[in-house]
C-alpha angles and dihedrals in degrees: 000000000000121000092246092050091048090052091050093049090045089055087062096052117103105231095182089250093076122120115248089243094056118102105233111148098169130077095203143012089250091056090050092047092051090050091050091049092048094049092047093047097046092047093043094238119141130164130191111245114255124196130008117350122236123200114229111213098295092196090061100038110050115185092207087068087070096048097108092046096049104025098106094042091048093052096042095044094040091230129134120247090247092053093049092047091049092048092052091046090052090051090048092052090054089052090047092052091052092045092050090055096043101038128312135333090228089061086075087076093065 
């Protein structure tokens, strides 16, 4: 995940110091990253990471868990699982940014 995407997702994580009026739907960066990946994947939006990479808790987000889902695309596109996951998460973050401006990130679920 890019540094800018990581910063955006982190801004949506409830860190227990958040004001009640702040919109922070995720309890961790991993939860936000999974949401971004899922939204990007389901909507078919992927973006190549730009800028400095940031690792998102590799012990809690294991790319092998997504093997069955991404196997064919990985083979056909000659990309690693990690690269595909990151690309979909980047795409998902872009969708989340737009949704946050226009309405609500959670609207992406409908």
